[in-house]
C-alpha positions in Angstrom: -27.0 30.8 -2.5 -23.8 30.1 -0.7 -24.8 28.0 2.0 -22.9 28.9 5.4 -20.0 30.1 3.4 -19.8 33.6 2.2 -19.0 34.7 -1.6 -15.8 35.4 -0.6 -15.0 31.9 1.3 -16.1 30.2 -1.9 -13.9 32.4 -4.2 -11.0 31.5 -2.1 -11.7 27.6 -1.9 -12.4 28.2 -5.7 -8.4 29.4 -6.1 -7.7 26.3 -4.7 -6.7 27.3 -1.0 -9.1 28.0 1.9 -8.1 29.9 4.6 -8.5 28.7 8.2 -11.9 30.1 8.9 -13.2 28.8 5.5 -11.7 25.3 6.4 -13.3 25.8 10.3 -16.4 25.7 8.2 -16.1 22.8 6.7 -14.7 20.5 9.3 -17.8 21.7 11.4 -20.3 20.6 8.2 -18.4 17.1 8.7 -19.0 16.8 11.9 -22.5 17.7 12.1 -23.1 15.1 9.4 -21.5 12.5 11.2 -23.6 13.1 14.4 -26.6 12.9 12.3 -25.3 9.7 10.3 -24.4 8.1 14.0 -27.7 8.5 15.5 -29.6 7.8 12.5 -27.3 4.3 12.4 -28.0 4.0 15.7 -31.8 3.6 15.2 -31.2 1.2 12.0 -29.8 -1.2 14.7 -32.9 -1.5 16.5 -33.8 -1.1 20.0 -30.8 -3.4 20.9 -29.4 -3.3 24.4 -25.9 -2.7 23.4 -27.3 0.5 21.0 -28.8 1.8 24.4 -26.0 1.7 26.7 -23.6 3.1 23.6 -25.6 6.0 23.2 -26.0 6.7 27.3 -22.7 6.4 27.0 -21.8 8.9 24.3 -24.3 11.3 25.7 -22.1 11.0 29.5 -18.9 11.6 27.6 -20.2 14.5 25.6 -21.9 16.2 29.2 -18.3 15.5 30.4 -15.9 16.5 27.2 -17.7 17.7 24.3 -14.3 18.4 22.3 -13.1 14.5 22.8 -16.7 13.5 21.7 -16.4 15.5 18.5 -12.7 14.2 18.2 -14.1 10.7 18.1 -16.9 10.9 15.7 -14.4 13.1 13.3 -12.9 9.8 13.0 -13.3 9.3 9.0 -14.6 5.5 8.7 -18.0 6.7 11.0 -19.7 7.8 8.1 -19.0 4.3 6.0 -20.0 2.5 9.1 -23.2 4.3 9.4 -23.8 4.4 5.9 -23.8 0.2 6.0 -25.7 0.3 9.6 -28.6 2.0 7.4 -28.1 -0.1 4.5 -28.5 -3.2 7.4 -25.1 -4.7 6.4 -23.4 -3.7 9.9 -24.5 -3.9 13.5 -24.0 -2.1 16.4 -20.6 -3.1 17.9 -18.7 -0.4 16.0 -21.1 2.2 17.9 -19.9 0.6 21.3 -16.0 0.9 20.3 -17.0 4.7 19.5 -18.7 5.1 23.0 -16.0 3.3 24.4 -12.9 5.1 22.9 -15.1 8.4 23.9 -16.3 7.8 27.1 -12.4 6.5 28.1 -10.6 9.3 26.5 -13.3 11.0 28.4 -12.3 9.8 31.6 -15.4 8.5 32.7 -16.1 5.3 34.9 -18.0 2.6 33.2 -18.5 -1.1 32.4 -19.9 -2.1 28.8 -19.8 -6.2 27.7 -19.3 -6.7 24.0 -19.6 -9.7 21.5 -15.8 -11.2 21.6 -15.0 -10.7 17.3 -14.6 -13.6 15.3 -10.8 -12.6 14.5 -9.7 -12.0 18.2 -9.0 -8.2 17.5 -10.7 -5.4 18.7 -10.4 -2.1 17.4 -11.0 1.0 19.5 -11.4 4.1 16.9 -8.4 6.6 18.0 -7.5 4.9 20.9 -5.8 1.4 19.6 -6.8 -2.1 19.4 -6.9 -5.4 21.6 -5.8 -8.5 20.4 -5.2 -12.3 21.1 -9.2 -12.3 22.4 -9.9 -15.8 22.5 -13.3 -17.0 20.5 -15.9 -17.7 22.7 -17.6 -16.1 25.3 -18.0 -11.9 25.8 -15.5 -9.1 26.5 -15.7 -6.9 29.2 -14.6 -3.5 29.0 -13.9 -1.3 32.1 -13.1 2.2 32.2 -12.0 4.2 34.9 -9.8 8.0 35.2 -8.3 7.5 31.5 -7.2 3.7 31.9 -9.1 0.5 30.5 -9.1 -2.8 31.4 -10.2 -4.9 28.9 -10.8 -8.9 29.8 -12.8 -12.2 28.6 -14.5 -12.6 31.7 -11.5 -13.2 34.7 -10.2 -10.6 36.6 -6.4 -11.2 35.7 -7.2 -12.4 32.1 -7.2 -9.0 30.5 -4.9 -6.1 30.1 -4.8 -2.4 31.2 -4.0 0.8 29.2 -3.7 4.2 29.9 -6.4 5.0 26.8 -5.0 8.7 26.5 -1.3 8.2 26.3 -2.3 4.8 24.3 0.1 3.0 26.1 0.3 -0.5 27.9 0.2 -0.3 31.7 -0.5 -4.0 32.7 -0.1 -6.8 30.3 -1.9 -9.4 32.6 -1.4 -13.1 32.2 -4.3 -14.5 29.7 -2.6 -13.9 26.3 -4.2 -10.7 25.4 -2.3 -8.2 23.8 -2.4 -4.1 22.9 -1.8 -2.3 19.9 -1.6 1.3 20.7 -2.8 4.0 17.9 0.1 5.9 16.3 0.0 9.5 15.5 2.1 11.8 12.7 2.4 15.6 13.8 2.8 17.0 10.4 0.6 20.0 10.7 -1.6 19.9 13.7 0.2 19.8 17.3 -3.0 17.1 18.3 -1.3 14.9 15.5 -2.9 12.9 12.6 -3.9 9.2 13.1 -2.3 6.2 11.2 -5.1 4.2 10.9 -3.8 0.5 10.2 -6.1 -1.0 12.5 -9.6 0.2 12.1 -12.1 -2.6 10.4 -13.9 0.4 8.5 -10.8 1.8 7.0 -11.4 -0.4 3.5 -13.1 1.6 1.2 -10.5 2.6 -1.6 -9.5 1.2 -5.4 -6.5 -0.9 -3.5 -6.6 -2.5 -0.4 -5.3 -0.6 2.6 -2.2 -2.3 4.5 -1.7 -4.7 7.8 -0.7 -2.8 10.5 2.7 -1.3 9.8 5.8 -2.4 11.5 7.6 -0.1 14.0 10.2 0.4 11.5 7.4 1.5 8.8 5.8 3.5 10.8 8.9 5.4 11.7 9.6 6.1 8.4 6.1 7.1 7.7 6.5 9.1 10.1 9.9 10.9 9.1 8.4 11.6 5.6 5.4 13.3 7.4 7.6 15.5 9.0 9.4 16.4 5.9 6.2 17.0 4.0 4.8 19.3 6.1 8.0 20.9 6.6 8.6 21.5 2.6 4.5 22.3 2.8 4.7 25.5 4.9 7.8 26.7 3.3 6.5 26.3 -0.3 2.7 26.3 0.1 1.4 27.4 3.4 -1.8 28.2 1.6 -2.5 24.3 1.7 -1.1 24.0 5.3 -4.6 25.2 6.7 -6.8 22.8 4.7 -4.2 19.4 6.0 -4.0 21.2 9.0 -8.0 21.3 9.7 -9.4 18.4 7.5 -6.8 15.3 7.4 -7.6 13.4 10.6 -5.8 10.2 9.2 -3.6 8.2 7.1 -4.7 5.3 5.7 -1.7 3.1 4.7 -2.4 0.9 1.3 -0.6 -2.0 -0.1 1.4 -0.8 -3.0 1.0 -1.5 -6.4 2.6 -3.9 -8.4 4.5 -1.3 -10.5 5.9 0.1 -7.0 4.7 3.7 -7.9 2.8 5.7 -5.1 -0.8 5.6 -5.4 -3.4 8.2 -3.2 -7.0 7.7 -2.6 -9.8 9.7 -0.6 -13.5 8.4 -0.3 -17.0 10.1 0.3 -17.4 7.5 2.9 -14.3 8.5 4.8 -13.5 12.5 4.3 -10.7 13.4 6.4 -8.9 10.5 5.5 -6.1 10.1 2.8 -5.2 6.9 1.9 -1.7 6.2 0.2 1.4 4.0 0.0 4.0 4.8 1.4 6.1 7.0 -1.3 10.1 7.2 -1.3 10.6 10.6 -0.5 8.9 13.5 1.6 8.2 15.8 -2.1 5.9 13.1 -3.3 4.3 12.7 0.1 3.6 16.6 -0.2 2.3 16.2 -3.7 -0.2 13.2 -2.7 -1.3 15.0 0.3 -2.1 18.0 -1.8 -3.9 16.5 -4.5 -6.0 14.2 -1.8 -6.8 17.0 0.2 -8.6 19.0 -2.4 -10.8 15.8 -3.4 -11.4 16.5 0.5 -12.1 20.3 0.5 -14.4 19.7 -2.6 -16.5 16.4 -1.2 -17.0 18.4 2.2 -18.2 21.6 0.4 -20.7 19.6 -1.8 -22.2 18.5 1.7 -23.1 22.2 2.0 -23.4 24.3 -1.3 -24.5 21.8 -4.5 -21.8 22.9 -7.3 -24.0 20.7 -10.0 -27.0 18.4 -10.2 -27.0 15.0 -8.9 -25.7 12.0 -11.4 -26.1 12.7 -14.7 -24.2 11.1 -18.0 -20.7 10.0 -18.3 -19.9 12.4 -21.2 -17.3 14.6 -20.7 -13.2 13.8 -21.0 -11.2 14.1 -17.7 -8.0 14.6 -19.7 -6.5 12.4 -16.8 -8.5 8.9 -17.8 -9.2 7.2 -21.2 -13.3 6.9 -20.1 -15.9 9.2 -20.3 -16.7 10.8 -16.6 -19.9 12.3 -15.4 -19.9 16.0 -14.5 -18.8 15.6 -10.8 -16.1 13.3 -11.4 -14.8 16.1 -14.0 -14.9 18.7 -11.1 -13.3 16.7 -8.5 -10.1 15.8 -11.0 -9.9 19.3 -12.1 -9.9 20.6 -8.2 -7.6 18.0 -7.4 -5.1 18.6 -10.4 -5.3 22.1 -10.0 -3.6 21.6 -6.5 -1.3 18.9 -8.3 0.0 21.4 -10.8 0.6 24.1 -8.0 3.2 21.7 -6.5 4.9 21.5 -9.8 4.8 25.0 -10.3 6.9 25.3 -7.0 9.1 22.8 -8.3 9.4 23.7 -12.2 13.2 24.9 -11.6 14.0 21.5 -10.6 14.7 20.4 -13.9 13.2 19.6 -16.6 11.6 16.8 -15.7 9.8 19.0 -13.3 9.2 21.6 -15.4 7.6 19.2 -17.8 5.4 17.7 -15.0 4.0 21.7 -14.5 3.5 22.1 -18.1 1.7 19.5 -18.6 -0.8 19.5 -15.5 -1.1 23.0 -16.1 -2.2 22.3 -19.7 -4.4 19.3 -18.4 -6.1 21.3 -15.6 -6.9 24.4 -18.2 -8.4 22.2 -20.6 -10.6 20.1 -18.0 -11.9 24.0 -16.5 -12.6 24.8 -20.2 -15.0 21.8 -20.5 -16.8 22.4 -17.2 -17.2 25.8 -17.8 -19.8 24.8 -20.5 -20.9 22.2 -18.5 -25.3 22.6 -18.4 -25.5 20.2 -14.9 -23.5 23.1 -13.0 -25.5 25.3 -10.4 -25.1 29.0 -10.4 -22.8 28.6 -7.5 -21.0 25.9 -9.3 -20.5 28.4 -12.4 -18.7 30.8 -10.3 -16.4 28.2 -9.1 -15.6 26.9 -12.0 -14.9 30.5 -13.3 -12.8 31.2 -10.1 -10.6 27.7 -10.9 -10.0 29.4 -14.4 -8.9 32.7 -13.1 -6.3 30.5 -11.1 -4.9 28.3 -13.7 -5.1 30.9 -16.3 -2.9 33.3 -14.3 -0.2 30.6 -14.2 1.8 31.7 -17.3 5.3 31.5 -16.1 7.6 30.7 -19.1 8.9 27.4 -19.5 11.5 26.5 -22.4 10.1 25.6 -25.5 11.1 21.7 -25.9 9.2 21.5 -22.2 6.1 23.3 -23.6 5.8 21.5 -27.3 5.9 18.2 -25.3 3.3 19.0 -22.9 1.1 20.2 -25.7 1.7 16.9 -27.5 1.3 14.7 -24.9 -2.0 16.3 -24.2 -3.2 16.5 -27.6 -2.2 13.0 -27.8 -4.6 12.2 -25.0 -7.5 14.1 -26.9 -7.1 11.7 -29.9 -6.8 8.3 -28.2 -10.2 9.3 -25.9 -12.3 10.4 -28.9 -11.5 7.3 -30.7 -11.9 5.2 -28.0 -15.0 6.5 -26.4 -17.2 8.7 -29.6 -19.2 6.7 -32.5 -20.4 9.4 -35.3 -23.5 9.0 -36.6 -23.6 6.8 -39.5 -26.1 8.6 -41.5 -23.7 12.1 -40.9 -20.7 9.5 -41.9 -22.6 8.6 -45.2 -23.7 12.0 -45.7 -20.0 13.9 -45.7 -19.2 11.0 -48.2 -21.3 12.0 -50.6 -20.3 15.7 -50.0 -17.1 14.9 -50.6 -17.3 12.6 -53.9 -19.5 15.4 -55.3 -17.2 18.5 -54.3 -20.0 19.8 -51.7 -18.5 21.6 -48.9 -18.8 19.5 -45.7 -21.2 20.1 -42.5 -20.5 18.6 -39.6 -23.5 20.2 -36.9 -26.0 18.3 -38.2 -24.2 14.8 -36.4 -23.1 14.9 -33.1 -20.7 11.8 -32.0 -22.5 9.5 -29.5 -20.4 8.8 -26.4 -19.8 4.9 -26.2 -17.5 4.5 -23.2 -14.4 2.5 -23.0 -13.6 0.5 -20.5 -12.6 2.5 -17.0 -9.1 3.2 -17.0 -6.3 6.2 -16.5 -4.7 7.3 -19.8 -1.4 8.0 -18.1 0.7 4.7 -18.8 0.7 5.1 -22.8 4.0 3.4 -23.4 3.5 3.6 -27.6 3.1 6.2 -29.9 4.6 9.4 -30.9 3.8 11.2 -27.6 5.6 7.9 -25.7 8.6 9.1 -27.8 8.6 12.6 -27.1 8.3 11.9 -23.5 11.1 9.2 -23.7 13.7 11.8 -25.6 12.8 14.9 -23.5 13.0 12.7 -20.0 14.8 9.7 -20.7 13.9 6.5 -19.0 10.2 6.4 -17.5 9.2 2.9 -18.0 8.5 0.5 -20.9 8.3 2.5 -24.2 7.8 1.6 -27.9 8.5 3.5 -30.5 7.8 2.8 -34.5 10.6 4.8 -36.9 7.7 7.4 -37.7 7.7 7.9 -33.7 11.2 8.2 -33.7 11.5 10.7 -36.6 8.6 13.0 -35.0 10.6 12.9 -31.6 13.6 13.9 -33.5 12.0 16.7 -34.8 11.5 15.1 -38.6 7.9 16.0 -38.5 7.7 15.6 -42.3 9.1 12.6 -42.8 7.0 11.0 -39.7 4.0 12.6 -41.2 4.5 10.5 -44.4 5.2 7.7 -42.0 2.1 7.9 -40.5 0.0 8.4 -43.6 1.5 5.3 -45.0 0.5 3.5 -42.0 -3.0 4.3 -41.9 -3.0 3.5 -45.7 -2.0 -0.1 -44.4 -4.4 0.0 -41.2 -7.1 2.6 -40.9 -7.8 1.5 -37.5 -4.1 1.6 -36.0 -4.9 4.6 -32.9 -0.7 5.2 -32.9 -1.0 6.3 -36.3 -3.7 9.0 -36.2 -2.4 10.4 -32.9 0.7 10.8 -34.7 -1.1 12.2 -37.9 -2.8 14.8 -35.8 0.4 15.9 -33.9 2.6 16.0 -36.9 0.0 17.8 -39.4 0.1 20.4 -36.4 3.9 20.4 -36.5 3.9 20.9 -40.4 2.0 24.3 -39.9 -1.2 22.9 -40.7 -3.2 23.7 -38.0 -6.6 23.3 -39.5 -6.3 19.7 -40.1 -4.6 19.1 -37.0 -7.6 20.4 -34.6 -10.1 18.4 -36.6 -7.8 15.5 -36.2 -7.3 16.2 -32.5 -11.0 17.1 -31.4 -13.0 15.0 -34.0 -10.6 11.9 -34.6 -13.7 9.8 -34.4 -15.5 11.1 -37.8 -12.3 11.7 -39.8 -11.9 7.9 -39.0 -15.4 6.6 -39.8 -14.7 8.8 -43.1 -11.7 7.2 -44.3 -13.2 3.8 -43.3 -15.6 4.8 -45.9 -13.7 6.3 -48.5 -10.8 3.9 -48.8 -9.0 5.9 -51.3 -9.2 9.3 -49.9 -6.1 10.4 -47.9 -7.0 10.6 -44.2 -4.9 14.3 -43.6 -6.5 15.6 -47.1 -9.8 14.4 -45.4 -9.5 16.3 -41.9 -8.1 19.6 -44.1 -11.6 19.2 -45.8 -13.8 18.3 -43.1 -11.7 21.8 -41.4 -13.7 23.8 -43.9 -16.9 23.1 -41.4 -15.3 24.5 -38.2 
């Protein structure tokens, strides 16, 4: 079953894009879901007067201007608030602010009284926020023909704002301030909200930034305009999704490294959270990455592509810890977009060409794993097959050193993941050791390794080992870098010397991960592909066996184990 989408529309999404009609189906699904969640959350808040008043106000606004109510309920944090309310962790005040925003934008006349927030700030989603509210008493909101008066009880104590334009009309004399909602317009004439006010916007792996000052907001606006222009010129197929699904940008606090970060959340689909990057092209990359997550999340709310849950047993090439099938699918689909961005930029120089080669290779490896995942539904298998057709179609020729470096880094990640997360069956290792000692061919099929997850973390910041030396030699710079003489020899093309160095290092310390990585890469480079394949895909078995057969050469063990492949 394809649900509300046709087979053609699903295939278009799986290829990495999705046209405007397809995006409209996803957008409609999200709006319908938020409407249902809002009603359910209101019921969970019990029969409080504020709940009844808020629902009545929303109903009046719906009759007057249904598109306005849709725009307010499409505000991404609504999902997070509703889920919290259903769990008993949130009250009805946020519902009242949603109703106020919808009603005043629809031009209704109304009065609503809310409890005063402890921090003195009252955000009205998509409109703005009142500040400087005193800690005692209640807040009275009065709407009339698109204007809103906010006061603390006395008529001369508040502010009056034009809610449709978001501008202050009358500051009053009671110390209440107003911070209008800001919008940037890179894709949609209606604009994208810069959400640095909503109390439910914090649902990401990094804390949200406080409200941007005017200079920071202007800079983000310029970057967004530049990102929109670049995407329209180079990747117009992604513009439909951004125009149809992106509702807000949530500024994040930048990490200590200063590298840009971005995120999406199933509790706020339609929002993209990010630290403001240095340039428009980087922002375009972040937007494409995250709108891929947004599309897939919206699709999964309509069409199941895989069974829920499941063990964390798959290798996502961009992480060191095992992932469940759903996380691998999310990552593969997002990096399909990342690879496509770098494909457009591959002629900019060696660094851009490497990024393209690397992400193309890693996405191919992720999709290959997904193709064998038993948790996929029939529609999910078809979706993954279409993803595979797209990425396998990108066979743009690149310089040999760039292709080789990308393969080295990808293979190194596979070795590190296996050593970190896989534990071979001890009885199976004992049987292999017995076979080695007696000159019997090995048998690997009866002793699968068990996934024992390493701590969760990305696998993109390796600063030592041969792959770091290769990247450093190819690209230069690139942050902290530590290399041994054998790593330097490998990066310089002296694979035989490097191989000898890695063998010596493993003879001294069979647990040294960098040396195992180097052994796998150097074996491939010195014309021993069978041994290299075992070292790359079953490194945990070779390590365990070498620690049992302490006098055996690890490379010879790998070549012997290759007979079982």
